[in-house]
Each structure stands twice: as structure tokens, then as C-alpha cells.
All heavy atoms as a GROMACS GRO file, in nm:
protein
  603
    1MET      N    1   2.428  -3.383  -0.297
    1MET     CA    2   2.412  -3.256  -0.214
    1MET      C    3   2.263  -3.267  -0.157
    1MET      O    4   2.174  -3.313  -0.214
    1MET     CB    5   2.427  -3.144  -0.308
    1MET     CG    6   2.431  -3.012  -0.232
    1MET     SD    7   2.489  -2.868  -0.322
    1MET     CE    8   2.636  -2.844  -0.271
    2ASP      N    9   2.253  -3.209  -0.049
    2ASP     CA   10   2.125  -3.202   0.033
    2ASP      C   11   2.025  -3.124  -0.045
    2ASP      O   12   2.051  -3.020  -0.090
    2ASP     CB   13   2.148  -3.145   0.177
    2ASP     CG   14   2.028  -3.145   0.250
    2ASP    OD1   15   1.934  -3.240   0.237
    2ASP    OD2   16   2.005  -3.048   0.324
    3PRO      N   17   1.906  -3.183  -0.074
    3PRO     CA   18   1.793  -3.110  -0.149
    3PRO      C   19   1.760  -2.987  -0.080
    3PRO      O   20   1.720  -2.888  -0.149
    3PRO     CB   21   1.672  -3.222  -0.141
    3PRO     CG   22   1.737  -3.345  -0.126
    3PRO     CD   23   1.864  -3.330  -0.038
    4ARG      N   24   1.763  -2.968   0.060
    4ARG     CA   25   1.735  -2.843   0.117
    4ARG      C   26   1.830  -2.736   0.094
    4ARG      O   27   1.793  -2.617   0.061
    4ARG     CB   28   1.722  -2.870   0.272
    4ARG     CG   29   1.610  -2.946   0.316
    4ARG     CD   30   1.610  -2.964   0.456
    4ARG     NE   31   1.723  -3.040   0.492
    4ARG     CZ   32   1.757  -3.078   0.613
    4ARG    NH1   33   1.692  -3.042   0.720
    4ARG    NH2   34   1.877  -3.156   0.623
    5THR      N   35   1.959  -2.778   0.079
    5THR     CA   36   2.061  -2.688   0.032
    5THR      C   37   2.039  -2.634  -0.111
    5THR      O   38   2.056  -2.514  -0.138
    5THR     CB   39   2.208  -2.754   0.054
    5THR    OG1   40   2.219  -2.784   0.181
    5THR    CG2   41   2.312  -2.657   0.014
    6LEU      N   42   2.003  -2.730  -0.203
    6LEU     CA   43   1.984  -2.693  -0.336
    6LEU      C   44   1.857  -2.604  -0.345
    6LEU      O   45   1.860  -2.503  -0.420
    6LEU     CB   46   1.968  -2.822  -0.421
    6LEU     CG   47   2.085  -2.902  -0.437
    6LEU    CD1   48   2.058  -3.041  -0.502
    6LEU    CD2   49   2.198  -2.839  -0.516
    7ARG      N   50   1.759  -2.633  -0.268
    7ARG     CA   51   1.641  -2.551  -0.278
    7ARG      C   52   1.665  -2.404  -0.224
    7ARG      O   53   1.627  -2.309  -0.281
    7ARG     CB   54   1.525  -2.605  -0.187
    7ARG     CG   55   1.398  -2.507  -0.190
    7ARG     CD   56   1.281  -2.575  -0.150
    7ARG     NE   57   1.166  -2.470  -0.117
    7ARG     CZ   58   1.090  -2.412  -0.218
    7ARG    NH1   59   1.106  -2.458  -0.343
    7ARG    NH2   60   1.004  -2.332  -0.186
    8THR      N   61   1.751  -2.403  -0.117
    8THR     CA   62   1.781  -2.258  -0.073
    8THR      C   63   1.866  -2.188  -0.173
    8THR      O   64   1.844  -2.074  -0.195
    8THR     CB   65   1.870  -2.278   0.056
    8THR    OG1   66   1.783  -2.347   0.151
    8THR    CG2   67   1.913  -2.144   0.105
    9PHE      N   68   1.955  -2.266  -0.243
    9PHE     CA   69   2.047  -2.198  -0.355
    9PHE      C   70   1.941  -2.135  -0.449
    9PHE      O   71   1.954  -2.033  -0.503
    9PHE     CB   72   2.142  -2.298  -0.398
    9PHE     CG   73   2.220  -2.238  -0.520
    9PHE    CD1   74   2.314  -2.135  -0.504
    9PHE    CD2   75   2.182  -2.269  -0.650
    9PHE    CE1   76   2.383  -2.097  -0.616
    9PHE    CE2   77   2.246  -2.223  -0.756
    9PHE     CZ   78   2.351  -2.127  -0.739
   10TYR      N   79   1.850  -2.229  -0.504
   10TYR     CA   80   1.762  -2.189  -0.604
   10TYR      C   81   1.680  -2.068  -0.561
   10TYR      O   82   1.671  -1.977  -0.633
   10TYR     CB   83   1.669  -2.313  -0.638
   10TYR     CG   84   1.548  -2.257  -0.732
   10TYR    CD1   85   1.576  -2.257  -0.866
   10TYR    CD2   86   1.429  -2.221  -0.683
   10TYR    CE1   87   1.466  -2.218  -0.951
   10TYR    CE2   88   1.316  -2.184  -0.757
   10TYR     CZ   89   1.338  -2.179  -0.895
   10TYR     OH   90   1.243  -2.134  -0.966
   11THR      N   91   1.630  -2.068  -0.456
   11THR     CA   92   1.534  -1.966  -0.396
   11THR      C   93   1.626  -1.828  -0.396
   11THR      O   94   1.579  -1.726  -0.429
   11THR     CB   95   1.480  -1.991  -0.257
   11THR    OG1   96   1.403  -2.114  -0.267
   11THR    CG2   97   1.383  -1.884  -0.204
   12CYS      N   98   1.745  -1.842  -0.342
   12CYS     CA   99   1.826  -1.721  -0.321
   12CYS      C  100   1.894  -1.670  -0.456
   12CYS      O  101   1.924  -1.554  -0.460
   12CYS     CB  102   1.934  -1.740  -0.227
   12CYS     SG  103   1.876  -1.771  -0.058
   13THR      N  104   1.902  -1.742  -0.557
   13THR     CA  105   1.961  -1.692  -0.682
   13THR      C  106   1.855  -1.695  -0.794
   13THR      O  107   1.816  -1.593  -0.831
   13THR     CB  108   2.077  -1.797  -0.718
   13THR    OG1  109   2.041  -1.919  -0.724
   13THR    CG2  110   2.188  -1.771  -0.617
   14VAL      N  111   1.811  -1.814  -0.854
   14VAL     CA  112   1.742  -1.814  -0.973
   14VAL      C  113   1.595  -1.749  -0.958
   14VAL      O  114   1.563  -1.667  -1.024
   14VAL     CB  115   1.726  -1.957  -1.015
   14VAL    CG1  116   1.636  -1.958  -1.134
   14VAL    CG2  117   1.858  -2.027  -1.050
   15GLU      N  118   1.531  -1.793  -0.837
   15GLU     CA  119   1.402  -1.741  -0.812
   15GLU      C  120   1.409  -1.590  -0.796
   15GLU      O  121   1.321  -1.511  -0.824
   15GLU     CB  122   1.341  -1.816  -0.701
   15GLU     CG  123   1.194  -1.782  -0.686
   15GLU     CD  124   1.120  -1.874  -0.568
   15GLU    OE1  125   1.119  -1.992  -0.587
   15GLU    OE2  126   1.083  -1.810  -0.459
   16SER      N  127   1.510  -1.545  -0.711
   16SER     CA  128   1.520  -1.410  -0.679
   16SER      C  129   1.537  -1.328  -0.813
   16SER      O  130   1.472  -1.224  -0.830
   16SER     CB  131   1.643  -1.391  -0.583
   16SER     OG  132   1.672  -1.254  -0.569
   17ILE      N  133   1.624  -1.382  -0.897
   17ILE     CA  134   1.638  -1.306  -1.026
   17ILE      C  135   1.499  -1.301  -1.111
   17ILE      O  136   1.469  -1.202  -1.163
   17ILE     CB  137   1.754  -1.366  -1.116
   17ILE    CG1  138   1.888  -1.336  -1.033
   17ILE    CG2  139   1.761  -1.320  -1.254
   17ILE    CD1  140   2.004  -1.423  -1.096
   18GLN      N  141   1.436  -1.418  -1.120
   18GLN     CA  142   1.327  -1.431  -1.203
   18GLN      C  143   1.206  -1.340  -1.141
   18GLN      O  144   1.125  -1.290  -1.223
   18GLN     CB  145   1.270  -1.579  -1.199
   18GLN     CG  146   1.332  -1.661  -1.299
   18GLN     CD  147   1.270  -1.799  -1.299
   18GLN    OE1  148   1.229  -1.846  -1.205
   18GLN    NE2  149   1.274  -1.859  -1.431
   19THR      N  150   1.195  -1.324  -1.019
   19THR     CA  151   1.085  -1.250  -0.949
   19THR      C  152   1.115  -1.124  -0.910
   19THR      O  153   1.034  -1.052  -0.852
   19THR     CB  154   1.039  -1.341  -0.827
   19THR    OG1  155   1.134  -1.343  -0.733
   19THR    CG2  156   0.988  -1.467  -0.862
   20GLY      N  157   1.237  -1.064  -0.942
   20GLY     CA  158   1.286  -0.940  -0.904
   20GLY      C  159   1.175  -0.823  -0.933
   20GLY      O  160   1.144  -0.748  -0.862
   21SER      N  161   1.125  -0.838  -1.054
   21SER     CA  162   1.026  -0.735  -1.084
   21SER      C  163   0.899  -0.808  -1.162
   21SER      O  164   0.841  -0.766  -1.271
   21SER     CB  165   1.072  -0.626  -1.181
   21SER     OG  166   1.142  -0.674  -1.291
   22ILE      N  167   0.874  -0.921  -1.120
   22ILE     CA  168   0.773  -1.021  -1.190
   22ILE      C  169   0.640  -0.938  -1.203
   22ILE      O  170   0.564  -0.968  -1.298
   22ILE     CB  171   0.761  -1.148  -1.115
   22ILE    CG1  172   0.677  -1.248  -1.200
   22ILE    CG2  173   0.693  -1.125  -0.978
   22ILE    CD1  174   0.690  -1.398  -1.145
   23THR      N  175   0.610  -0.850  -1.110
   23THR     CA  176   0.474  -0.789  -1.122
   23THR      C  177   0.470  -0.690  -1.233
   23THR      O  178   0.357  -0.667  -1.302
   23THR     CB  179   0.440  -0.706  -0.997
   23THR    OG1  180   0.543  -0.614  -0.966
   23THR    CG2  181   0.410  -0.799  -0.875
   24THR      N  182   0.583  -0.654  -1.282
   24THR     CA  183   0.588  -0.562  -1.399
   24THR      C  184   0.594  -0.646  -1.540
   24THR      O  185   0.518  -0.618  -1.636
   24THR     CB  186   0.714  -0.482  -1.396
   24THR    OG1  187   0.704  -0.398  -1.273
   24THR    CG2  188   0.734  -0.374  -1.518
   25TRP      N  189   0.682  -0.749  -1.542
   25TRP     CA  190   0.705  -0.803  -1.675
   25TRP      C  191   0.630  -0.922  -1.702
   25TRP      O  192   0.598  -0.965  -1.813
   25TRP     CB  193   0.859  -0.834  -1.690
   25TRP     CG  194   0.916  -0.933  -1.599
   25TRP    CD1  195   0.990  -0.901  -1.485
   25TRP    CD2  196   0.901  -1.072  -1.589
   25TRP    NE1  197   1.024  -1.012  -1.417
   25TRP    CE2  198   0.969  -1.120  -1.475
   25TRP    CE3  199   0.833  -1.173  -1.671
   25TRP    CZ2  200   0.987  -1.255  -1.439
   25TRP    CZ3  201   0.854  -1.300  -1.622
   25TRP    CH2  202   0.916  -1.346  -1.517
   26TYR      N  203   0.570  -0.996  -1.612
   26TYR     CA  204   0.497  -1.128  -1.629
   26TYR      C  205   0.370  -1.100  -1.709
   26TYR      O  206   0.344  -1.182  -1.797
   26TYR     CB  207   0.463  -1.198  -1.493
   26TYR     CG  208   0.413  -1.330  -1.515
   26TYR    CD1  209   0.502  -1.440  -1.539
   26TYR    CD2  210   0.273  -1.357  -1.508
   26TYR    CE1  211   0.448  -1.566  -1.564
   26TYR    CE2  212   0.233  -1.481  -1.526
   26TYR     CZ  213   0.317  -1.594  -1.546
   26TYR     OH  214   0.268  -1.719  -1.573
   27GLY      N  215   0.304  -1.010  -1.682
   27GLY     CA  216   0.177  -0.983  -1.746
   27GLY      C  217   0.189  -0.951  -1.899
   27GLY      O  218   0.111  -0.970  -1.986
   28SER      N  219   0.305  -0.898  -1.948
   28SER     CA  220   0.330  -0.860  -2.084
   28SER      C  221   0.405  -0.974  -2.163
   28SER      O  222   0.441  -0.962  -2.277
   28SER     CB  223   0.421  -0.731  -2.093
   28SER     OG  224   0.549  -0.749  -2.042
   29CYS      N  225   0.436  -1.092  -2.088
   29CYS     CA  226   0.501  -1.200  -2.160
   29CYS      C  227   0.408  -1.274  -2.244
   29CYS      O  228   0.283  -1.290  -2.217
   29CYS     CB  229   0.565  -1.306  -2.049
   29CYS     SG  230   0.703  -1.262  -1.979
   30THR      N  231   0.455  -1.335  -2.351
   30THR     CA  232   0.382  -1.405  -2.440
   30THR      C  233   0.374  -1.554  -2.376
   30THR      O  234   0.455  -1.583  -2.295
   30THR     CB  235   0.433  -1.425  -2.579
   30THR    OG1  236   0.560  -1.487  -2.577
   30THR    CG2  237   0.447  -1.288  -2.650
   31ALA      N  238   0.290  -1.638  -2.432
   31ALA     CA  239   0.271  -1.772  -2.378
   31ALA      C  240   0.404  -1.850  -2.406
   31ALA      O  241   0.443  -1.928  -2.316
   31ALA     CB  242   0.167  -1.842  -2.450
   32ILE      N  243   0.468  -1.830  -2.513
   32ILE     CA  244   0.591  -1.898  -2.542
   32ILE      C  245   0.703  -1.850  -2.441
   32ILE      O  246   0.784  -1.935  -2.400
   32ILE     CB  247   0.632  -1.874  -2.695
   32ILE    CG1  248   0.535  -1.938  -2.787
   32ILE    CG2  249   0.778  -1.918  -2.715
   32ILE    CD1  250   0.559  -1.901  -2.939
   33GLU      N  251   0.712  -1.720  -2.409
   33GLU     CA  252   0.806  -1.678  -2.315
   33GLU      C  253   0.781  -1.731  -2.183
   33GLU      O  254   0.879  -1.773  -2.102
   33GLU     CB  255   0.809  -1.527  -2.314
   33GLU     CG  256   0.864  -1.457  -2.439
   33GLU     CD  257   0.827  -1.306  -2.445
   33GLU    OE1  258   0.736  -1.257  -2.388
   33GLU    OE2  259   0.911  -1.240  -2.511
   34ARG      N  260   0.651  -1.743  -2.142
   34ARG     CA  261   0.615  -1.803  -2.017
   34ARG      C  262   0.667  -1.950  -2.007
   34ARG      O  263   0.708  -1.984  -1.904
   34ARG     CB  264   0.470  -1.774  -1.982
   34ARG     CG  265   0.438  -1.635  -1.952
   34ARG     CD  266   0.290  -1.634  -1.917
   34ARG     NE  267   0.252  -1.493  -1.908
   34ARG     CZ  268   0.131  -1.445  -1.905
   34ARG    NH1  269   0.032  -1.521  -1.917
   34ARG    NH2  270   0.108  -1.314  -1.892
   35GLN      N  271   0.638  -2.013  -2.108
   35GLN     CA  272   0.680  -2.160  -2.126
   35GLN      C  273   0.830  -2.172  -2.104
   35GLN      O  274   0.882  -2.255  -2.029
   35GLN     CB  275   0.632  -2.217  -2.250
   35GLN     CG  276   0.478  -2.243  -2.258
   35GLN     CD  277   0.440  -2.292  -2.391
   35GLN    OE1  278   0.508  -2.298  -2.493
   35GLN    NE2  279   0.312  -2.344  -2.401
   36ALA      N  280   0.901  -2.086  -2.169
   36ALA     CA  281   1.049  -2.097  -2.161
   36ALA      C  282   1.099  -2.071  -2.015
   36ALA      O  283   1.180  -2.142  -1.968
   36ALA     CB  284   1.118  -1.988  -2.253
   37LEU      N  285   1.033  -1.961  -1.953
   37LEU     CA  286   1.070  -1.942  -1.810
   37LEU      C  287   1.030  -2.053  -1.725
   37LEU      O  288   1.097  -2.082  -1.633
   37LEU     CB  289   1.004  -1.804  -1.777
   37LEU     CG  290   1.060  -1.678  -1.842
   37LEU    CD1  291   0.963  -1.565  -1.812
   37LEU    CD2  292   1.195  -1.656  -1.777
   38GLN      N  293   0.923  -2.112  -1.755
   38GLN     CA  294   0.864  -2.222  -1.665
   38GLN      C  295   0.967  -2.338  -1.679
   38GLN      O  296   0.987  -2.419  -1.582
   38GLN     CB  297   0.732  -2.270  -1.701
   38GLN     CG  298   0.658  -2.361  -1.611
   38GLN     CD  299   0.666  -2.309  -1.468
   38GLN    OE1  300   0.632  -2.198  -1.433
   38GLN    NE2  301   0.692  -2.407  -1.367
   39ARG      N  302   1.027  -2.361  -1.799
   39ARG     CA  303   1.121  -2.468  -1.810
   39ARG      C  304   1.243  -2.449  -1.723
   39ARG      O  305   1.301  -2.542  -1.675
   39ARG     CB  306   1.164  -2.479  -1.968
   39ARG     CG  307   1.075  -2.556  -2.046
   39ARG     CD  308   1.136  -2.605  -2.179
   39ARG     NE  309   1.163  -2.489  -2.265
   39ARG     CZ  310   1.091  -2.409  -2.345
   39ARG    NH1  311   0.965  -2.442  -2.352
   39ARG    NH2  312   1.143  -2.316  -2.406
   40VAL      N  313   1.289  -2.322  -1.686
   40VAL     CA  314   1.383  -2.299  -1.596
   40VAL      C  315   1.352  -2.355  -1.460
   40VAL      O  316   1.425  -2.423  -1.390
   40VAL     CB  317   1.420  -2.151  -1.584
   40VAL    CG1  318   1.514  -2.123  -1.473
   40VAL    CG2  319   1.464  -2.099  -1.713
   41VAL      N  320   1.224  -2.332  -1.416
   41VAL     CA  321   1.171  -2.380  -1.297
   41VAL      C  322   1.174  -2.536  -1.294
   41VAL      O  323   1.223  -2.596  -1.191
   41VAL     CB  324   1.034  -2.327  -1.259
   41VAL    CG1  325   0.977  -2.389  -1.126
   41VAL    CG2  326   1.039  -2.178  -1.254
   42GLN      N  327   1.126  -2.595  -1.399
   42GLN     CA  328   1.123  -2.735  -1.419
   42GLN      C  329   1.250  -2.802  -1.412
   42GLN      O  330   1.277  -2.910  -1.350
   42GLN     CB  331   1.046  -2.788  -1.539
   42GLN     CG  332   0.887  -2.753  -1.538
   42GLN     CD  333   0.842  -2.757  -1.673
   42GLN    OE1  334   0.896  -2.764  -1.784
   42GLN    NE2  335   0.703  -2.772  -1.671
   43THR      N  336   1.354  -2.740  -1.479
   43THR     CA  337   1.488  -2.790  -1.484
   43THR      C  338   1.540  -2.787  -1.326
   43THR      O  339   1.612  -2.877  -1.289
   43THR     CB  340   1.588  -2.707  -1.569
   43THR    OG1  341   1.522  -2.714  -1.715
   43THR    CG2  342   1.724  -2.755  -1.564
   44ALA      N  343   1.510  -2.680  -1.264
   44ALA     CA  344   1.553  -2.658  -1.123
   44ALA      C  345   1.493  -2.768  -1.034
   44ALA      O  346   1.560  -2.827  -0.941
   44ALA     CB  347   1.528  -2.529  -1.072
   45GLN      N  348   1.366  -2.798  -1.058
   45GLN     CA  349   1.296  -2.904  -0.986
   45GLN      C  350   1.369  -3.038  -1.008
   45GLN      O  351   1.390  -3.113  -0.912
   45GLN     CB  352   1.157  -2.912  -1.034
   45GLN     CG  353   1.061  -2.814  -0.968
   45GLN     CD  354   0.919  -2.822  -1.020
   45GLN    OE1  355   0.830  -2.778  -0.949
   45GLN    NE2  356   0.879  -2.914  -1.120
   46TYR      N  357   1.416  -3.071  -1.132
   46TYR     CA  358   1.471  -3.190  -1.159
   46TYR      C  359   1.608  -3.193  -1.093
   46TYR      O  360   1.647  -3.304  -1.030
   46TYR     CB  361   1.493  -3.197  -1.314
   46TYR     CG  362   1.571  -3.317  -1.356
   46TYR    CD1  363   1.507  -3.449  -1.362
   46TYR    CD2  364   1.710  -3.313  -1.400
   46TYR    CE1  365   1.586  -3.557  -1.394
   46TYR    CE2  366   1.772  -3.424  -1.434
   46TYR     CZ  367   1.716  -3.546  -1.426
   46TYR     OH  368   1.790  -3.659  -1.470
   47ILE      N  369   1.680  -3.090  -1.090
   47ILE     CA  370   1.809  -3.090  -1.027
   47ILE      C  371   1.807  -3.103  -0.882
   47ILE      O  372   1.888  -3.174  -0.810
   47ILE     CB  373   1.889  -2.968  -1.072
   47ILE    CG1  374   1.924  -2.974  -1.220
   47ILE    CG2  375   2.016  -2.940  -0.989
   47ILE    CD1  376   1.970  -2.830  -1.276
   48THR      N  377   1.711  -3.028  -0.821
   48THR     CA  378   1.704  -3.013  -0.681
   48THR      C  379   1.625  -3.138  -0.615
   48THR      O  380   1.648  -3.184  -0.504
   48THR     CB  381   1.636  -2.889  -0.626
   48THR    OG1  382   1.507  -2.881  -0.675
   48THR    CG2  383   1.715  -2.773  -0.664
   49GLY      N  384   1.537  -3.197  -0.700
   49GLY     CA  385   1.460  -3.307  -0.650
   49GLY      C  386   1.342  -3.269  -0.549
   49GLY      O  387   1.286  -3.345  -0.487
   50VAL      N  388   1.314  -3.142  -0.554
   50VAL     CA  389   1.212  -3.083  -0.467
   50VAL      C  390   1.098  -3.008  -0.557
   50VAL      O  391   1.140  -2.955  -0.666
   50VAL     CB  392   1.252  -3.001  -0.354
   50VAL    CG1  393   1.344  -3.075  -0.260
   50VAL    CG2  394   1.317  -2.879  -0.407
   51GLN      N  395   0.981  -3.000  -0.506
   51GLN     CA  396   0.877  -2.926  -0.577
   51GLN      C  397   0.894  -2.777  -0.557
   51GLN      O  398   0.922  -2.730  -0.442
   51GLN     CB  399   0.741  -2.965  -0.523
   51GLN     CG  400   0.616  -2.902  -0.589
   51GLN     CD  401   0.595  -2.954  -0.732
   51GLN    OE1  402   0.631  -3.065  -0.760
   51GLN    NE2  403   0.558  -2.872  -0.818
   52LEU      N  404   0.894  -2.706  -0.667
   52LEU     CA  405   0.908  -2.556  -0.654
   52LEU      C  406   0.790  -2.488  -0.709
   52LEU      O  407   0.706  -2.546  -0.794
   52LEU     CB  408   1.032  -2.522  -0.748
   52LEU     CG  409   1.166  -2.578  -0.704
   52LEU    CD1  410   1.265  -2.548  -0.821
   52LEU    CD2  411   1.206  -2.522  -0.572
   53PRO      N  412   0.748  -2.370  -0.667
   53PRO     CA  413   0.628  -2.296  -0.706
   53PRO      C  414   0.650  -2.265  -0.848
   53PRO      O  415   0.756  -2.225  -0.903
   53PRO     CB  416   0.619  -2.180  -0.620
   53PRO     CG  417   0.762  -2.158  -0.563
   53PRO     CD  418   0.830  -2.296  -0.566
   54ASN      N  419   0.541  -2.270  -0.927
   54ASN     CA  420   0.553  -2.224  -1.064
   54ASN      C  421   0.537  -2.069  -1.072
   54ASN      O  422   0.506  -2.001  -0.982
   54ASN     CB  423   0.434  -2.288  -1.158
   54ASN     CG  424   0.302  -2.246  -1.114
   54ASN    OD1  425   0.270  -2.132  -1.091
   54ASN    ND2  426   0.209  -2.348  -1.118
   55LEU      N  427   0.573  -2.020  -1.196
   55LEU     CA  428   0.575  -1.876  -1.217
   55LEU      C  429   0.447  -1.805  -1.191
   55LEU      O  430   0.436  -1.692  -1.147
   55LEU     CB  431   0.636  -1.830  -1.352
   55LEU     CG  432   0.785  -1.864  -1.368
   55LEU    CD1  433   0.830  -1.826  -1.510
   55LEU    CD2  434   0.860  -1.776  -1.269
   56LEU      N  435   0.332  -1.860  -1.232
   56LEU     CA  436   0.203  -1.798  -1.213
   56LEU      C  437   0.167  -1.790  -1.061
   56LEU      O  438   0.130  -1.681  -1.023
   56LEU     CB  439   0.092  -1.886  -1.283
   56LEU     CG  440  -0.044  -1.835  -1.269
   56LEU    CD1  441  -0.058  -1.692  -1.324
   56LEU    CD2  442  -0.142  -1.927  -1.331
   57ASP      N  443   0.207  -1.893  -0.994
   57ASP     CA  444   0.182  -1.884  -0.840
   57ASP      C  445   0.273  -1.769  -0.777
   57ASP      O  446   0.232  -1.692  -0.693
   57ASP     CB  447   0.211  -2.014  -0.774
   57ASP     CG  448   0.113  -2.123  -0.807
   57ASP    OD1  449   0.003  -2.078  -0.852
   57ASP    OD2  450   0.141  -2.233  -0.789
   58LEU      N  451   0.396  -1.763  -0.822
   58LEU     CA  452   0.484  -1.652  -0.774
   58LEU      C  453   0.431  -1.518  -0.811
   58LEU      O  454   0.439  -1.432  -0.725
   58LEU     CB  455   0.625  -1.675  -0.827
   58LEU     CG  456   0.708  -1.792  -0.780
   58LEU    CD1  457   0.835  -1.816  -0.854
   58LEU    CD2  458   0.734  -1.777  -0.632
   59HIS      N  459   0.391  -1.502  -0.924
   59HIS     CA  460   0.339  -1.382  -0.977
   59HIS      C  461   0.216  -1.340  -0.897
   59HIS      O  462   0.196  -1.222  -0.847
   59HIS     CB  463   0.301  -1.383  -1.135
   59HIS     CG  464   0.233  -1.259  -1.173
   59HIS    ND1  465   0.100  -1.253  -1.207
   59HIS    CD2  466   0.288  -1.142  -1.208
   59HIS    CE1  467   0.068  -1.136  -1.261
   59HIS    NE2  468   0.174  -1.061  -1.262
   60THR      N  469   0.120  -1.432  -0.871
   60THR     CA  470   0.019  -1.405  -0.797
   60THR      C  471   0.037  -1.365  -0.657
   60THR      O  472  -0.014  -1.258  -0.595
   60THR     CB  473  -0.085  -1.517  -0.799
   60THR    OG1  474  -0.123  -1.558  -0.932
   60THR    CG2  475  -0.210  -1.499  -0.721
   61SER      N  476   0.136  -1.440  -0.597
   61SER     CA  477   0.158  -1.406  -0.456
   61SER      C  478   0.236  -1.266  -0.442
   61SER      O  479   0.207  -1.188  -0.345
   61SER     CB  480   0.252  -1.518  -0.390
   61SER     OG  481   0.378  -1.515  -0.445
   62HIS      N  482   0.321  -1.234  -0.537
   62HIS     CA  483   0.386  -1.103  -0.537
   62HIS      C  484   0.277  -0.991  -0.555
   62HIS      O  485   0.292  -0.877  -0.489
   62HIS     CB  486   0.490  -1.102  -0.642
   62HIS     CG  487   0.618  -1.162  -0.609
   62HIS    ND1  488   0.724  -1.086  -0.563
   62HIS    CD2  489   0.652  -1.285  -0.593
   62HIS    CE1  490   0.823  -1.172  -0.535
   62HIS    NE2  491   0.778  -1.294  -0.546
   63CYS      N  492   0.180  -1.017  -0.644
   63CYS     CA  493   0.079  -0.915  -0.667
   63CYS      C  494   0.000  -0.889  -0.548
   63CYS      O  495  -0.033  -0.786  -0.504
   63CYS     CB  496  -0.002  -0.950  -0.788
   63CYS     SG  497   0.081  -0.924  -0.951
   64LEU      N  498  -0.042  -0.995  -0.478
   64LEU     CA  499  -0.121  -0.990  -0.363
   64LEU      C  500  -0.048  -0.924  -0.247
   64LEU      O  501  -0.102  -0.835  -0.178
   64LEU     CB  502  -0.167  -1.131  -0.321
   64LEU     CG  503  -0.274  -1.193  -0.406
   64LEU    CD1  504  -0.298  -1.341  -0.360
   64LEU    CD2  505  -0.403  -1.107  -0.413
   65ARG      N  506   0.072  -0.958  -0.233
   65ARG     CA  507   0.160  -0.887  -0.134
   65ARG      C  508   0.177  -0.736  -0.160
   65ARG      O  509   0.162  -0.656  -0.066
   65ARG     CB  510   0.300  -0.948  -0.118
   65ARG     CG  511   0.387  -0.901  -0.007
   65ARG     CD  512   0.511  -0.978   0.005
   65ARG     NE  513   0.547  -1.045  -0.121
   65ARG     CZ  514   0.612  -1.167  -0.136
   65ARG    NH1  515   0.654  -1.216  -0.018
   65ARG    NH2  516   0.629  -1.225  -0.248
   66LYS      N  517   0.208  -0.699  -0.284
   66LYS     CA  518   0.212  -0.554  -0.322
   66LYS      C  519   0.080  -0.493  -0.294
   66LYS      O  520   0.084  -0.380  -0.233
   66LYS     CB  521   0.248  -0.537  -0.469
   66LYS     CG  522   0.396  -0.550  -0.491
   66LYS     CD  523   0.420  -0.505  -0.635
   66LYS     CE  524   0.575  -0.480  -0.648
   66LYS     NZ  525   0.610  -0.346  -0.644
   67THR      N  526  -0.033  -0.549  -0.324
   67THR     CA  527  -0.165  -0.484  -0.308
   67THR      C  528  -0.195  -0.472  -0.159
   67THR      O  529  -0.236  -0.365  -0.112
   67THR     CB  530  -0.273  -0.579  -0.378
   67THR    OG1  531  -0.247  -0.582  -0.512
   67THR    CG2  532  -0.412  -0.516  -0.347
   68ARG      N  533  -0.165  -0.576  -0.085
   68ARG     CA  534  -0.181  -0.574   0.061
   68ARG      C  535  -0.098  -0.459   0.138
   68ARG      O  536  -0.144  -0.380   0.215
   68ARG     CB  537  -0.152  -0.701   0.131
   68ARG     CG  538  -0.176  -0.709   0.276
   68ARG     CD  539  -0.155  -0.840   0.334
   68ARG     NE  540  -0.029  -0.895   0.311
   68ARG     CZ  541   0.004  -1.007   0.234
   68ARG    NH1  542  -0.084  -1.070   0.187
   68ARG    NH2  543   0.134  -1.038   0.224
   69ASN      N  544   0.029  -0.454   0.086
   69ASN     CA  545   0.119  -0.342   0.141
   69ASN      C  546   0.063  -0.207   0.102
   69ASN      O  547   0.087  -0.110   0.183
   69ASN     CB  548   0.259  -0.363   0.092
   69ASN     CG  549   0.320  -0.493   0.151
   69ASN    OD1  550   0.286  -0.530   0.256
   69ASN    ND2  551   0.433  -0.544   0.088
   70ASN      N  552   0.013  -0.184  -0.024
   70ASN     CA  553  -0.032  -0.054  -0.063
   70ASN      C  554  -0.156  -0.020   0.007
   70ASN      O  555  -0.171   0.095   0.062
   70ASN     CB  556  -0.065  -0.060  -0.211
   70ASN     CG  557   0.053  -0.046  -0.299
   70ASN    OD1  558   0.157  -0.017  -0.250
   70ASN    ND2  559   0.047  -0.095  -0.422
   71VAL      N  560  -0.244  -0.118   0.041
   71VAL     CA  561  -0.366  -0.092   0.124
   71VAL      C  562  -0.320  -0.046   0.262
   71VAL      O  563  -0.375   0.048   0.319
   71VAL     CB  564  -0.458  -0.207   0.112
   71VAL    CG1  565  -0.562  -0.197   0.228
   71VAL    CG2  566  -0.517  -0.222  -0.015
   72LEU      N  567  -0.231  -0.126   0.340
   72LEU     CA  568  -0.193  -0.093   0.455
   72LEU      C  569  -0.115   0.032   0.472
   72LEU      O  570  -0.136   0.115   0.562
   72LEU     CB  571  -0.097  -0.211   0.510
   72LEU     CG  572  -0.164  -0.341   0.539
   72LEU    CD1  573  -0.055  -0.442   0.564
   72LEU    CD2  574  -0.264  -0.336   0.638
   73PHE      N  575  -0.046   0.078   0.366
   73PHE     CA  576   0.029   0.198   0.370
   73PHE      C  577  -0.072   0.331   0.355
   73PHE      O  578  -0.051   0.432   0.419
   73PHE     CB  579   0.125   0.200   0.246
   73PHE     CG  580   0.201   0.333   0.234
   73PHE    CD1  581   0.296   0.363   0.324
   73PHE    CD2  582   0.175   0.428   0.137
   73PHE    CE1  583   0.374   0.483   0.319
   73PHE    CE2  584   0.231   0.546   0.128
   73PHE     CZ  585   0.345   0.572   0.224
   74GLN      N  586  -0.191   0.300   0.286
   74GLN     CA  587  -0.275   0.407   0.269
   74GLN      C  588  -0.362   0.427   0.400
   74GLN      O  589  -0.430   0.530   0.418
   74GLN     CB  590  -0.369   0.384   0.149
   74GLN     CG  591  -0.290   0.393   0.021
   74GLN     CD  592  -0.372   0.361  -0.094
   74GLN    OE1  593  -0.495   0.316  -0.081
   74GLN    NE2  594  -0.324   0.371  -0.211
   75GLU      N  595  -0.373   0.322   0.480
   75GLU     CA  596  -0.461   0.340   0.597
   75GLU      C  597  -0.392   0.429   0.700
   75GLU      O  598  -0.299   0.471   0.727
   75GLU     CB  599  -0.495   0.201   0.658
   75GLU     CG  600  -0.584   0.117   0.561
   75GLU     CD  601  -0.608  -0.018   0.622
   75GLU    OE1  602  -0.539  -0.065   0.728
   75GLU    OE2  603  -0.693  -0.081   0.567
   0.00000   0.00000   0.00000
């Protein structure tokens, strides 16, 4: 199967589920829980054959986007 198709599937399903409320739950995860979640990403990387963003990067980008949106909303 085409790696682009697999990446799209991953982004639309697995990543969407993982990041649905990442700004809420990621900060309270233990290191062991984060490692377990990161293994999901690593397994998806192996299956798709493409580089995927790690959970810390996803969390950071979601937090920055929420902050930017809140600032723009208040202006």
C-alpha cells in the first residue's frame, strides 16, 4: 500500500484519537504512560514507513495553537 495513503489513514484515525484532548491529559501522564503512547507512534511509523511527529511535538503544537487562538480571540 502507498505510504502516503497509510500516513493519511494514521493522521485521520490514530493521531486524531490520541490528540483529541492532548492539551488536557498529556501534562498529567507519567513517563511510563508517555512511553507506551509513543510506542503506538513508533509502531505506526514502522507500518507506514514514514516519519511521524512524536507526542511531545504534537502536544507543543496544540498548546501553541490554543494559546494563539485565545490571544486572537481576546483582541
